[in-house]
C-alpha positions in Angstrom: -0.1 0.1 0.0 2.8 2.2 0.9 4.3 1.2 -2.8 1.8 2.3 -4.5 1.1 5.5 -2.6 4.8 6.1 -3.4 4.5 5.2 -7.2 1.4 7.3 -7.6 3.5 10.5 -6.2 6.1 10.1 -8.4 4.0 9.5 -11.6 2.2 12.9 -10.2 5.3 15.0 -9.7 6.5 13.1 -13.5 3.3 14.8 -15.2 4.1 18.2 -13.3 7.5 18.2 -14.0 6.3 17.6 -18.0 3.4 20.0 -17.7 5.4 22.6 -16.5 8.6 21.9 -18.7 5.7 22.2 -22.1 4.5 25.7 -20.7 7.6 26.8 -20.0 9.9 25.8 -23.2 7.2 24.7 -25.4 8.2 27.9 -27.8 12.2 26.9 -27.9 11.2 23.1 -28.4 8.8 23.5 -31.8 11.5 26.1 -32.9 14.2 23.5 -32.1 12.4 21.4 -34.0 11.6 23.1 -37.0 15.3 24.3 -37.6 16.0 19.9 -37.1 13.6 19.1 -39.7 14.9 22.0 -42.1 18.2 20.4 -41.5 17.5 16.8 -42.4 15.5 18.6 -45.3 19.3 20.0 -46.3 20.8 17.0 -46.0 18.0 15.1 -47.8 18.8 17.5 -50.7 22.0 17.3 -50.8 21.9 13.2 -50.8 19.5 13.2 -53.4 21.6 15.9 -55.8 25.2 13.6 -55.1 23.7 10.8 -57.5 22.7 13.5 -60.4 26.5 14.4 -61.1 28.6 10.8 -60.9 32.5 11.0 -60.9 32.6 9.8 -64.2 30.6 12.5 -65.8 32.6 15.4 -63.7 35.9 13.3 -64.7 34.6 13.6 -68.5 33.4 17.0 -68.3 36.6 18.6 -66.8 38.5 16.7 -69.4 36.5 18.3 -71.9 36.5 21.6 -70.4 40.6 20.9 -70.5 40.6 20.0 -74.2 38.5 22.8 -74.9 40.9 26.1 -73.0 43.2 24.0 -74.6 41.6 24.6 -78.5 41.5 28.1 -77.6 44.8 28.9 -78.5 44.0 28.6 -82.0 41.4 31.1 -81.8 42.2 34.3 -82.3 40.8 36.9 -79.1 39.6 39.6 -80.8 37.6 39.4 -84.3 34.3 40.8 -86.0 33.1 37.3 -86.4 33.5 36.7 -82.4 31.3 39.3 -82.2 28.6 38.3 -84.5 28.8 34.4 -83.0 28.6 36.2 -79.6 25.0 37.4 -80.4 24.1 34.3 -82.3 25.3 32.3 -79.0 22.6 34.4 -76.6 20.3 34.0 -79.7 20.3 30.1 -78.8 20.6 30.9 -75.1 23.8 28.6 -75.1 25.5 29.9 -72.5 29.3 30.0 -73.3 32.5 32.7 -74.6 32.0 32.8 -78.3 35.6 31.8 -78.3 35.3 28.8 -76.4 32.7 27.7 -78.4 34.4 28.5 -81.4 37.5 26.6 -79.7 34.9 23.2 -79.1 33.7 23.4 -82.4 37.0 23.3 -83.7 37.6 19.8 -81.4 34.3 18.2 -82.7 36.0 18.6 -86.5 39.1 17.3 -85.0 37.0 14.3 -83.3 34.7 14.0 -86.9 38.6 14.1 -89.0 39.7 11.1 -86.6 36.5 9.2 -87.1 36.6 9.7 -90.6 40.1 8.8 -90.9 39.3 5.5 -88.9 37.0 4.7 -90.9 39.2 4.9 -94.0 41.4 3.1 -92.1 39.0 0.1 -92.1 36.8 -0.1 -94.9 39.7 1.0 -97.4 42.9 0.0 -98.2 44.4 3.1 -100.4 46.1 6.4 -98.7 43.9 8.3 -101.1 40.8 7.1 -99.6 42.1 7.5 -95.8 42.4 11.2 -97.2 39.0 11.2 -98.6 37.0 9.8 -95.5 39.3 12.5 -93.5 37.8 15.2 -95.6 34.4 13.9 -95.6 34.6 14.2 -91.5 36.3 17.7 -91.7 33.1 18.7 -94.0 30.4 16.5 -92.1 31.4 18.4 -88.8 31.7 21.7 -90.2 28.3 21.3 -91.6 26.8 19.7 -88.0 28.1 22.2 -85.8 26.5 24.8 -87.9 23.1 23.3 -88.4 22.8 22.4 -84.6 23.1 26.1 -84.0 20.9 27.6 -86.3 18.4 25.3 -86.0 18.3 25.7 -81.9 18.2 29.8 -82.7 15.2 28.6 -85.4 13.8 26.8 -82.5 13.6 29.3 -80.0 12.6 32.6 -82.5 9.8 30.2 -83.2 8.8 29.3 -79.2 9.1 33.2 -78.9 6.8 33.6 -81.8 4.2 31.8 -80.4 4.7 33.1 -76.9 4.5 36.4 -77.7 0.2 37.1 -77.7 0.0 35.4 -74.3 2.8 37.5 -73.1 1.3 40.8 -74.4 -2.2 39.9 -73.6 -0.8 39.1 -69.6 1.2 42.6 -70.1 -1.5 44.9 -71.2 -3.9 43.1 -68.6 -1.6 44.0 -65.9 -1.1 47.3 -66.6 -4.4 48.3 -67.3 -5.5 47.1 -63.7 -2.9 49.8 -62.6 0.7 48.4 -62.1 3.5 50.5 -63.7 5.2 49.0 -66.7 8.5 47.9 -64.4 5.9 46.2 -61.8 4.0 44.8 -65.0 7.0 43.2 -66.4 7.8 41.5 -63.2 4.8 40.2 -62.8 4.5 38.3 -66.3 7.9 37.4 -65.5 6.8 35.4 -62.1 3.6 34.2 -63.6 4.8 32.5 -66.6 7.5 30.9 -67.7 9.1 29.6 -71.6 11.9 31.1 -73.9 10.3 34.4 -74.0 9.7 34.6 -70.1 13.6 34.0 -70.0 14.3 37.1 -72.0 12.0 39.3 -70.6 13.6 38.4 -67.0 16.9 39.3 -68.3 15.6 42.8 -69.7 14.0 43.2 -66.1 17.0 42.2 -64.2 19.1 45.1 -66.0 16.4 47.5 -65.6 16.2 46.5 -61.9 20.1 47.1 -61.7 20.4 50.5 -63.1 20.4 49.9 -66.2 18.3 52.8 -68.9 14.9 50.9 -70.1 15.6 52.3 -73.6 19.3 49.9 -73.7 17.5 47.3 -71.9 14.2 46.9 -74.4 16.6 47.5 -77.5 19.5 44.5 -75.7 15.8 42.4 -75.8 15.0 42.9 -79.2 18.1 42.2 -80.5 18.2 38.8 -78.9 14.7 38.0 -80.0 15.8 39.3 -83.4 12.0 38.9 -84.4 10.0 41.9 -86.1 6.7 41.6 -83.8 9.1 42.0 -80.7 10.7 44.8 -82.6 7.3 46.8 -83.2 6.6 45.9 -80.0 9.3 47.4 -78.4 9.5 50.5 -80.4 6.1 51.4 -80.0 6.8 51.1 -76.2 10.0 53.6 -76.1 8.1 56.1 -78.1 4.9 56.1 -75.4 7.5 56.6 -73.2 9.3 59.1 -75.2 6.4 61.0 -75.9 4.1 60.6 -72.5 1.2 58.7 -74.1 -1.0 55.9 -72.6 1.4 52.6 -72.2 -1.9 51.0 -71.6 -3.5 51.8 -75.1 0.0 51.5 -76.5 -0.2 47.8 -75.0 -3.8 46.7 -76.1 -3.0 48.3 -79.3 -0.1 46.0 -79.5 -1.5 42.7 -78.4 -4.2 43.4 -80.7 -2.2 43.8 -83.7 0.1 40.8 -83.0 -2.8 38.2 -81.9 -4.6 39.4 -85.4 -0.9 38.7 -87.1 -0.2 35.4 -85.4 -3.9 34.5 -86.6 -3.1 35.4 -90.1 0.2 33.3 -90.1 -1.6 30.2 -88.6 -4.2 30.6 -91.2 -1.6 30.8 -94.0 0.1 28.0 -93.0 -3.4 26.1 -93.0 -3.8 27.2 -96.5 -0.1 25.7 -97.6 -0.7 22.3 -96.1 -3.4 21.2 -98.9 -0.4 21.8 -101.0 2.2 20.6 -99.1 -0.1 17.2 -99.4 0.2 16.8 -102.5 3.0 15.2 -103.2 2.9 12.0 -100.3 -0.2 11.6 -101.7 1.1 11.1 -105.7 4.0 9.5 -104.7 3.1 7.5 -101.6 -0.5 6.8 -101.3 -2.5 7.0 -104.4 -0.1 3.9 -105.6 -0.8 2.0 -102.9 -4.8 2.4 -103.6 -4.4 1.8 -107.4 -2.7 -1.7 -106.6 -5.8 -2.6 -104.0 -8.6 -1.8 -106.1 -6.5 -2.1 -109.6 -4.8 -5.9 -108.0 -7.8 -8.1 -108.0 -9.4 -7.0 -111.8 -5.8 -6.7 -113.1 -5.4 -11.0 -112.2 -8.6 -11.9 -112.7 -7.7 -10.4 -116.3 -4.6 -12.6 -116.6 -6.7 -15.6 -115.7 -8.9 -15.2 -118.7 -6.1 -14.0 -120.8 -3.8 -17.6 -119.5 -7.3 -19.3 -120.1 -7.7 -18.5 -123.6 -4.4 -18.5 -124.7 
C-alpha cells in the first residue's frame, strides 16, 4: 500500500514536471524541431543531388573543358566574327563564351576527322581513300555544328513567336489593372515561363540593376531578333518618350500581334493542301491503285492465260 502511494506520487510529480516544462519551453522546443526538420531536409536534398553528378560524368566534363581551353590557343582573341557569334549564342540561349564555343567546334571537327580517317583505314586500303574519308569527316563536323546552332536559334525564335501574343495580353491586363510597366514586367516574369520569359527576365534584371529602360529593351529586341518584338519595343519606347498612355499602346500592340499571329496560322493551314500533294501522289495513290486494281488485273491475267 505504501509502495503504491509512493509510485502514484512519483507519477504525479513527473506529470506536473512535464506540464510545467511544456508551458515554459514550448516555443523553444517548436523552434528547435523546425530547425532540425530544415537540417534534415537539406541533408536529404544534398544526398539526392549527389547521384545526379557522378564521378565519371564530372571527370569527362573536366577533360572536355580542359581540351576546349587547350584549343582556344588556335582561336584569335579579337575578331569581328566573334561578336556576331556571341550574338548568335545569345539567341540560341547557349551560355558560353564565343571564343570557347569556336574552340569546342574546332575540337568537334578534329574528332570528326579522326573518326572519318579511322573509317577509311577500316574499309579502304589506299591512302587517298583515307584522306577522302578525313575530308568528309571535316565537312560533316563543320556542317553539323552550324546546322545545330542555326536549328536551335530557329526553334527558340519559333517558341518566342508563339508565346508573344499571350505575353502581351498578360502585360496589357497588368498595366490596365494599375501596375507600372516595370512592375507589370516583373509580374509577367513571375507568372509565366518559356524562352520569351527568360529574355524578359534578363531585361527586367538589367532595368533593376540601373540600366536605362531604352537600352534594356533594345537589347531584348536584338536577342529575340523578331519583327513583332522589334515593333513592340519601338512602340513602347515611343510611348515612353512621347508621354502617351502605356495601357492603350499595349492593348493596340496585343491586338495587332494576335491578329498577325492568327493570319500566320491561317496562311500555314492553307499551305497544307499543297504540301500534302507530293505524298498523296507518290505514296498514297499508288497503294490505292494496287489495292483497287490488283484483283481485277489478276482476273484479267487468268482469262488471258485460259484463252491462250
